[in-house]
Every structure is written in C-alpha cells, then in structure tokens.
N, C-alpha and C positions, 0 to 999 in steps of 0.2 A: 704441442698438443694440449688441448684444453681439458680441464677436469669438470667442465660444466655438464650438468645433467639435465636432460630435457624431461620435464614432468608432463604427464598427461593432463589434458584439460578435463575438468570435472563439470558435469552438467549441474546447473543450480538445482537445489533440492526443492522441486516444485510439486506440491500436492494440490492440484486444481480442486476448486470447490465443486466444479461441475464439468461435464464434458463440453466440447464446443456445441454451441446452439444448433449448428447444422448437422451434428452427428445423430442426435436423438432427442426426444422431448425430455425436459427436466422432470425429475421426481418431485413430489411435494416437498420433501426435506431439502433437496437441492435448490428449489425455487425460493424457499424461505431464507436459506443462508445467502443466496445471491441477491435477493431483494434487499436484505439488510445492508449489504455492502453498497448497493447502488442508492438506496434511500439515504444512507449517510453522506454520500457524495452529491445528493440532489439539492443540498443547501448551498447557496453561493459562498457563504463564509467558510463552511467546511471544505468545499472544493478549493478555495483559495489557500486555506491552511495546508491541506493535503499537497497541493501543488508546490507550496513554499518549502515544505519538508522534502518532497521528492526531488526538487530541483536544487536544493541547497548543496553547496560544496561539501564533499566528503560523505554525502548520503545521509546526513543527520543534521538536525537543527536544534539549537537551544530555543526554548520558548521565548527568551528575551529577544531573539532575532526575527521571529515570525509573527509577533503579536500585533503588528500594525496593519490590521485588516478592517479598520473602521468601526470596531465594537470595543466595549470595555474589556479589561483583563479577565474579570470573572466569566464573561460570555465566551472569550477565547478558550478559557479552561473548560467550560461546558462543552464546546464544540470538539476540542481535542479529546475529551473523555468519550464522546459519542463515536469518534473515529476509532479510538482504541477498542471500544466495545464491539464495533463492527468488524474488528480484526484487521483493519487497514493500517494502523500504526502500532508501534511498540515504543516504550519509553524507558528511560533510565535516569534516576536522580543522581546528580553529581554536585555535592555540596548544596548550595541554595537553588541551583537551576535544574530544570528537567530537560533532557534532550530527547527528541523524537526522531524516529526513523521509519521509513516505509520499507517493509520487508520485501526484498526483490521477488520472493516466491509469490507474494500476493499480486504484484503487478504482472508477473509472468502468467499466473493462473487466470487473471482477468483478461489479459490479451489473448490467451489461448482459447478462452471460452467465447470471445467475440470474433475470433479469426474466421474469415470466410472459408467456405468449403474449398478444398483443393480441387483444381481442375486437372483432370487426367483421365 
C-alpha cells in the first residue's frame, strides 16, 4: 500500500485584462490596457525578445542568453524595459545578471481574450 497522496490540480491564477473579444465590447480602460500590451509586442525586436524568454528552458532567461537579436545591448535593455512596463515580463536580479520571465497568467489572459466564441 502506497502512502502517496493525490493532490488536486490548481487552475493558474489568471486575471484577464479583458473579457474575450467575442463576449462584449471592451471598455475604454480595457482597451487602453490591452493596446499597451499589443503595442509592446508590435515591435519586431520586442516580439523576438518576448519569444526568446517565453520559449527558454525553465520559463525564464538570463539577459545574457537572449541579447543576440541584432541590436546593441542598450537597445535590448530599452526593449526589455518596455515589455516590463506593458506587464508582459517580470525580472529578478541575481548577482550581475537579470533574469526575465513571462508570467503564465499574462499569456493565459491574452489567449483567453483572443479565443474564438464557443460553438454551441
């Protein structure tokens, strides 16, 4: 007989910025928040950095591992700052390096907002 305990699955703590687009029109405040996120991702360098962080092993990436996107290091720092300001990335300094991660709740909220209406 095993002493293993089955733990319940927890849903991720998702606080969507907005309802699905097919549910109702966005309020002015929701549109401003959502536009800021998509505007941040509208730059090719920022989109590459966001993708590099999101796809990195372990769900986080050291700036030293993702800075090869064809622009100078100060420009990389600028773009990472913009992604943080838009609420798409969080960061943590460890010694000399800064590690970035995409919060899973942000991705889940963006996916939920863009999800097609359910057929039923």
